[in-house]
N, C-alpha and C positions, 0 to 999 in steps of 0.2 A: 504494500500500500504506500502511496506517495506520502511523504512527510512534509513537503513544502509546497505551498501555493505560490505561484510566481505571477506577478503582475508585470506586463510589458509596457514601458513608457516609450513611445516612438513606434513608427510603422515602416512601411515600405520605403525604398530608397534611403535606408539607413542600415547599419550593421545589425539592427534588430531582426532583419530577415533571417540572419544566420543564428544569432543568439537565441531567439525565440524557439527555433526548431531544435537547437541543441538542448535547451532546457526541457522541451517536450520529450526528447528521446531518452532522458535520464529517468530511470524508474523511481527516483526519489522525489520527482517533481510532477506537478500538475499545473497547467496554464489556467489561470483564473480569468484573464481578459487583457485587453489593451486599453490604456488610459493615457490622458495627457491633460494639459491645462486647457480650460475653456477659452473661447474667443481666439482660437488659432487662425492663421490665414487659411482660406479654404483649401489650398493645395495640400497643406500639411494635414489638415483634418481628414481630407479624403484619403490620403495615403495611410494614415493610421487606421481608418475604417477598412481599407482594402486588406491590410495584413490581418486584422481581426476576422474578416470574412474568409480569407485563405486558410487560416488556422482553425476556423469554426469555433471561435470563442467570442464572448460578449465584448462590446465596445462601451467604455464608460467615458462620457463627454466631460465629466467633472472628476479631476484627479483626487480631490479631497474625499469625495464619496467612495472612490475605489480604495483609498488608503484606510478608510474606516472599516472595511470588511474584516471579519474575523478569520477568513480563510486565506489571507495573504500574509506570507512571512518574508518573501524576497521580492525585490523590485529589480528588474533588468532595465537600466536607465540609459536611454539613447535619445534624450532630448537634443534639440539643436544646441550647438556649442555655446551660443550666446545666452541660452537659458539654463545651462547645466548647474550653475551655482545655486540658484534658488530652487530648482526642481529637485535636485538630489538632496539638498538640505531639508526640504519639506518631507521627503520620503524617509530620511534617516530619523528625523524628529518624530515621525509617526511610528517609529520602532521597527522599521523594515531593514533587513540586511540588503546591502546594495552591491549589485554587479554593475560596474561602470564602464561605459564605452571609453575608448581612448581618443584624444588626450582627455585628461580629467576635466579640464575647464579652459575657458578662453582668457583667463587672467589669474594672476597670483591671488588676488582678493577672493575671487570665486572659488579657487581651489582650496584656500584656507577655510572658507565658509563651509565647504563640504566636509573637510576633515574635522572641523570643530563640531558640526552637527552629528557626525558619526560617533564622536567621543561622547557627546551629550546623550545621544540615543542609546549608547551601550550596545551597538550593533556591529556586525562584521561587514567589511567592504573589500572589494578587489577590483582593480582596473585590468581590462584585457590587455595582454602583452604576449611576448614570445617566451617569457621566462619559464613557463611550465612545459615547453617542448623538450623532446629527448635531446636534441643537439645543444640547447642552452644548458640543460642539466649536466650534460657531458662536459661542457666548457667550465661550468662551475666546479665540477668534480676535479678537473685538471688544475684549477687554481688552488683548491683546498689541499690537494695532494702534492702540490709543488712540482708538477710534472715539467714545467718550463723553468724551474728554479725560482729565483726572486722575480716577481712580476715587475716589468719595467714600463709596459705600455699596452694599451688595448685599442683596437680599431673595430668598429661595427658599421654595417650597412643595412639599409632597407630601401631597395630600389624596385618599385613595383612595375611589372611589365604589362601595363594597360594603357589604352589610349592610342590615337593615331599619330605617330611621331612624324617629324619632318615638316610640320605646318607652321612652326614658330618662326620668329625673325632670325636673321643672321646672328651668330653668337656675338654678344656685346655685354658690356658691363651693365648691370641693372641697378637702378637707384632704389634702395629700400627706404621705407618711410616710417620706421620706428615700430613700436609694439603694435601688432594688429588689433583691431576691435571688431572686425566683421569676418566671419568664417563660412557662413552658409551661402553657397552659390549653386546654381543648377549645373553649370558647365565644368567647374574645376574646384580645386581646393588649394589652400596654402600648404605646399608639400613639405617644407622643412618642419612645419608644425604637425601635419597629419602623419607623415611617414617618419620624420625625425624623432618622434616620441619613442618609437621602437628601440633604436640604438641607445638613446639616452637612458631609457628605463633599464635596458639590458646591462649597460656599463655600470650604472649605479648598483644594481642588484648583484652583479658579478664581483665587484670590488668592495662594496660596502663603504665606499668613500664618496663624500660630497664634492661637487665641483666648486672651485673657488674663483675661476676666471674662464671666460669664453671668448673665442675669436671665431667669427662666422662670415660666410658670404652666401648670397642667394642670387639666383639668376633665372632667365627665361631662355631655355635651350631647345625645347622640343615642340611645344604646343602653342598654337595660335590662341586657343581658349584662355590659357593662362596669361598670355601677353595682352589680350584685349581687356582682361579684368585687372591687369597690373598685379598678378599673383606670381610668386615664385613656383617653378615646377621642379627645381632642384636646389638643394642647399647643402653646405658642408660646414663642419665646425671642428675646432680643436678645443679640448678641455684640459685645464690644469686641475688635478684632483688633490685632495688632502694627502699629505705625506710625500709630495713630489711626483706622484704618478701622473703620466700623460696619457690622454685618450683622444681619439678622433672619431668622427662619425659623419655619415652622409645619409640623407633622406630625400627621396624624390620619386617622380614618375618618369619612366623612360620609354614607354611605348610597347605595343603588342609584339612587334617583330624584333625587339632588342634582346630577347632571351628565349631559350628553347623551352622554358617552363614559366613559372609565375614571376620570376625576377630574382634579385640577389638579396638574400636574407642570411647574414653570416656574422661571425665575430672572429677576430684574430687576436691571439694572446702572444705577446712578445716578452720573453723572459731572459734571465741571465744564462740559461742553459739551453735555450731553443725557442722555436715558434710553433704554435699549433693553430690550425684553422678549422672552425666548426660552422656548418651551415645546414639549411633545411633540405638541401638536395644531395647531401654527401653522406655516404657513398651512393652512387647511382649507376645504372646501366644506360648506355646510349643505344637506342634501337632504331633500325632503319627497315622500312617495309614499303610495299607498293601503294600505300594509301597516299592521298594528295598531301602536299605540304600545307602548312598553316596558311590560311588566306585571311586578309584583313576583313573583319566584319563590317557590316554597314554601320553608319553613325546613327546612334539612337538620339532623337531630338531632345529627350529629357536626361540623357546621360552619355554625352559624347566620349567621356573618359572610360566608360565601362566599369564604373565603380561598384555597381550593385548587382547582386545575383539575378534579381527579377528582370532588370533591363538587359543584362547580358543574354539571358535566355530569349528575350524578345528580339534582340539584335542578331541572334544566331551565331554567337561567338563559338568557334569550333574549339574542341579540346586540344591541348598540346600533349602529345604522347611520346615524344622523342626521348626525353629523359625520364627514367623510371627509378625513383629513389628506392633503395633496398629496405628502408624503414618508412613506409607510408604512414602519415599521422594526420589526424584531424585536430589541428591546433585549437580550434574553438571548443570542441567537445572536451579536450584535455584540460583546458583552462577552466571551463565551467565545472568540470569534475573536481579539480583541485579546490575551487572555491567551496563547493558543497562539502568536500572532505573537511575543510577547515571549520565550517559551521557544525558539522557532525561532531567534531572533536572539541569544539569550544575553544579553538585557538585562533590566533591572528593569521590572516592569509599571507601569502608571499609578497603581494604588492598592494597593501592597503592604501586608502586615501591619504593617510598621514605621510606616507613615504612619497606619494606621487605629487605632493605639493612642490617638492624640490625639482621635479621634472619640468613643471611649468616655470619655475624660477629660471631654470637653465634655458628653456626655449625663448622666454621673453628677453633674457640677456643676449641670446644669439641674434634676435632681430634687432636689438639696439646696437649690437656690434656690427651687423651687416649695414646698418644705417650710417654709423659713424666711421667705419673702416678701421676701427681700433678695438683692442681687447676691452672687455667689460667685466667688472667684478660681479660675482653672483652674490645677492644679498645673503 
């Protein structure tokens, strides 16, 4: 019998498409419904209702009404980034455990509001990341076992192979404009923020050390959609960590045809005794058959970057089967399983909201650095 009733905040064209189905597949959980704040823009309200209909669960137009139900113990929270601070805090204060989309929030103040509400509510929280994947756990084991000797540096990438590349402007320096305050667009995302969160969280989790200084650059290299909206499609940063450790990271979107699978998701450990490389496709087999090569899918008018599972299906995105990892894993199911395990055991999760505040501090410092062209101290 299921032990946890799960309320979904957010609908289609968000990661809730994946999170909701992963919670439904875990025997410990039962989906109670989809809810969100009232008076949403019509497009967001309709997408929330669409996911509820697809999952055959109720839709609640009033979030407070849904949070008052006695059969809800967990909220999977995927509100728009601009609303995450107040929505997540409201859920935590209502006594709900929180599974949080990444990045945690769109400002340091909102991230702290979430962490403070989780503490006041006495609930568990976890932000989605790659830290529960087998390859990340193997990397952490290598650090703890000293397999590279004394750790000197870490590099991590998250470069997602989606979108139609080659449409952007000629490579040129991009003028960043300080800390962002808007994140929700139909066509594109701020990729250092949206993809850079993965390596930032991974480096912090692997080393246990906070960043003290950040140097970053952002650019428009691949996509016309990003250039039109003046959004970065790729960014890179170097981090000075406590104790003199150095780290570097890149986060961005590089296009459907840039990689034989989903993109580059990896971490490299550099130590006094050697270097080790861990990634989500290693080891893998490389297969060749008589099936057609990957062909660029049509551009979906509501999702030209191919960000969401539902619109990928509508656009006819073909599977990439040339690389076959020897250890196939469902990262979302593993991450949600780890969160449920933590609730079961009454312990803190591996990436609670309190830890994730620092990730937002790093990313905001990175945008300030990209604006000024100089290193920025992390608060």
